[in-house]
N, C-alpha and C positions, 0 to 999 in steps of 0.2 A: 504493500500500500504506500502511495506517494505521501511524503511528508507535506504538511501545509507550508505555505511560503509566508515568511516573516521578513519585513523590511526594517532595518535598524538604521536610523539616521542620527548619528552621534559623533561628534568631532573629538571627544575625549578618548584618546587611545586606549588608556587603561580600562575605561568602562566598556568600550567597544569590544576590546578582546575578551574581557570576562564575561560579557553577556553573551557574545557569539559562542563562547565555549560552553556556557551553561545551557543555552537555548538550542544548540544544534542537535541535541539528542531528540528533540521533539519536532524541530522545525528545520526547513531548508532555509538558512539565514543569509541574507545579503546585507552587507554593511556599506553605507554611504556616509562620507565625512562632511558633506556640505550640501546646501540647497541645490546648486547647479547639477551635480552628479545624481542626486535623488530625483529630480525633475526629468533628467534623461532616462533614469531607470524605469520610472513608472509610464513611460510613454508607450511601451509595448508589452508590458508584464502586469498582471493583476495579482497583488498580494492578498493573502488572507486577513493579514494584520500588519500594522505599521507602528513602530515604536519610534517616536520623533521628539528629538531635543528641541526646545523652543529657541534657545540662543545658539547660532551657528556662525562660523566665520564670514560667510557671505550673505547673511540675512536671517530672517526668523523662519522657524519651523511651521508657523502658520501658513506660509506660502506653499509648503509642500503638502500640507493637509488639504488646502483648498484645491490644489491641483488634482490630488488623488479623488477627492469627492466629486469633482466634475467628471471624472471617467470612470471610476470604479466603485464597487460596493465593498471597500476595504474597512475593516475595524481599525480605529485609531486611538492610540494611547499616547498622551504627551508625557515625556520625561523632562522635569523642570526643576532648577533650583529654587524657583520662585514659588512661594505658597500664598502670594497676596491674591485677594479675591478678583480683582480686575484681570489678572493673567489667566486664572482658571476659568472665569466666565467667559473671557474672549475665546479661549480654546474651545470650549464646549459649544458656544454660539456658532462657530464656523464648521461644526460637524464632528468634533472628537467625541469619543465614546466615554473616556475616562482620562485621569491624569495621575501621575505619581510624582511625588516630590522627592528629589535627591537630598540626602542619601536614602535609599530604600533598601529593604530586605528582598533578596531574590525570591523567597516564598510569598511575599506580598504581591510582587510583580507578576509571578506565575498564576496566582489566583486571579488576578485581574485580567490577565491575558486570556485565560480559560473562561472567565465570566463573559467577557466581551464575545468571544468566539461562540459560546453557547447561545448568547442572545441573537447573534447574527445568523446562527445555524437553523433558527426556527423557520419553518416554511411559512410563506405569506397565505394566511387563511384568515377569513372573517372572524374565527374563534379567537385570533390573537389580537383583535382590536377589542378593548374593553370600554364601555361607556357608562359613566355614573353621572347623570344630570348633565351639566355643561363641561364635565371633565372626560377627556379621552386618554387612554392608556394604550399606546402602541407597543405591544410586547416584542414585536419583530426588531424595532429600532431601539427599545428600551427608553422611549420618549413619552412625556406627559404634556398634555395640552389642556388649558382652561379658557374656554371661550375662543378657541381658535388660536391661541398664543402659547407657545412652548413654555413650560415652567421648568426652571433649573432645580433639580434635586441633587443633593450630594449622593455619593455612592451608597452610603449607609441609609439614607432616606429612601432611596430607590429599592434597596434590598428589603427594607421593612414593608414598603408598599406592595412589592412583588410577593412577599410571603403572605400577606393578607389576601391579595387577589388569587393566588393559586389555591387558597383555601376558602375561596368565596362561599359565603353562606355558613361557615363554621366559626365558632368562637375560639379565637386564638388566645390562650392565657398568656400572662406576661412571660412565664418561663419559656413557653413556645417561642415567643418572638425574641427574647433575650438570646436563645440558642441560635436563632437564624441570623442575628446581626453581630454575633461575636466577632469582635474586631479582627479584620482581615490580617493584621500583623500578629495576631496571636494574644493580644492584650484584652483583658476583662472588660466587657461593657456592663456597667451596673444598672440597677433598676431605676435610678435617678436620671442616667443617661437616656434610657428607653422613654421616659416620661418626657424629656426634652425632644426626643425625635418625633414622638407623637404630636407634640404640641407644634413643632415646626411644620410637619407635614400638613396638618389641618390649617395652619396660617396660610399655606401656600395653595391648597386646593379647595377648601371649603369657602362658600360665601359667608358664612358665619361661624367662625371657628369655636365660638362659645356654645354653639347649638349644631354640632356636627350632624351632616346627613349622609356622608360617605363612610368615614371611619367612625363607626359608632361604638360607644363604651356599653358593655354588658356588665352592669354593676355586680362587683364581687367575683366576676369570671374573667374578664379580658376585653378583647376587642373584636369586631366583626365587620366585614364588608359584604354588603347583600346586593 
């Protein structure tokens, strides 16, 4: 069976060599060190996933992301030393599926890669479009829309929403949800953090977060999406 194709756009030689070595067991890896060579590479080859550094010697990784999205259906994860909100939002707004802030753990990166590939491997069917009032969740793209406009969710917020959706009609206890959003780096996510995620999700998708109609509380039991 052929390996999936992975494009790594990274100018740091140490990072590029380390990642290629770690990833080549699972992927057919191609490394590009700058924007120009990456743009040439994607002209005739479709990659399953691309890992793109934002800061490159001859420009920004955003340019590579845009060019890929215009031509292919490739999953994209930004590798960035920046963790400020503006950089993250810009990357997601132009079509990236996720981002990882340097320095990162290999286990974290692999989990994110596999998550993006799973989401993009889902067949386009009507069943993968979920509608809850004025909110639409496109499970194929991993995207959420409210009143026709895309809503930015963090990776953990989306994981939580996805857990509720895949168990639609079933009450999910707090323990169920805590297990599903166990931090991708292996760090514990506590009960208070879950409360914060639920609150933020409601603020983003509910018309009235104080009187939620999508993510409902079942008192004494947990949460449910119906």
